[in-house]
C-alpha positions in Angstrom: 19.2 107.3 -42.5 19.3 104.5 -40.9 22.8 103.0 -39.3 24.2 99.9 -38.2 23.4 100.4 -34.8 19.4 101.3 -36.0 19.4 97.4 -36.8 20.8 95.9 -34.8 20.7 97.8 -31.5 20.6 95.4 -28.5 22.4 92.5 -31.1 26.0 94.0 -30.9 26.8 91.4 -28.7 25.5 88.7 -30.6 27.4 85.6 -31.3 26.6 86.1 -35.0 29.8 88.5 -34.7 31.1 87.2 -31.8 34.1 84.9 -33.7 36.3 84.4 -30.9 33.1 82.0 -30.1 33.6 79.7 -32.6 37.4 79.3 -31.5 36.0 78.0 -28.0 33.8 75.5 -30.3 36.8 74.0 -31.8 39.0 74.1 -28.5 36.2 71.9 -27.1 35.6 69.8 -29.4 39.4 69.1 -29.3 40.0 68.9 -25.9 39.8 64.7 -25.0 37.2 64.5 -22.7 39.4 62.4 -19.8 41.3 65.2 -19.4 38.8 67.8 -18.5 39.0 66.1 -15.1 42.5 66.5 -14.3 43.6 70.2 -14.1 46.7 70.0 -15.6 46.1 67.4 -17.8 43.0 69.8 -19.0 45.6 72.1 -19.3 48.5 71.3 -21.0 45.1 69.4 -24.1 43.9 72.7 -23.6 47.5 74.6 -24.3 48.3 71.9 -27.2 44.4 72.6 -28.7 45.5 76.4 -29.6 49.0 75.9 -30.9 47.1 73.4 -33.0 44.6 76.4 -34.8 46.3 76.9 -38.0 46.3 80.7 -39.2 44.0 80.2 -42.5 41.4 78.8 -39.0 42.4 82.6 -37.5 41.9 83.9 -40.7 37.8 82.5 -42.6 36.6 83.7 -39.0 38.4 87.2 -39.7 37.1 87.4 -43.3 32.8 86.1 -42.4 32.8 89.6 -40.2 31.3 91.4 -43.0 29.4 88.2 -44.4 28.1 88.2 -40.5 26.9 91.5 -39.9 25.0 91.9 -43.5 23.5 88.5 -41.9 22.5 91.0 -39.1 21.3 93.8 -41.2 19.0 91.8 -43.3 17.5 89.6 -40.7 17.3 92.7 -38.1 19.4 92.1 -35.7 17.5 88.6 -35.2 19.3 84.6 -35.4 21.1 84.4 -38.6 22.9 81.3 -39.9 26.5 81.6 -38.2 
């Protein structure tokens, strides 16, 4: 019997299975470019962007995990559409 580990060996750290990478992308898109050269401005902008992440965004990422996992299995551990 094949297990998920036999399909995904070496892929368990894949970005496809790491929704936090999508959160970092969200933060990156929501921190203005002009704030990135000043540590204090950057920190404020990052905290503001973090506080504005709505629960729905988090829920969508969590709820997408079964589909992500299935796609990794279907692709035998290779790159997915995520």
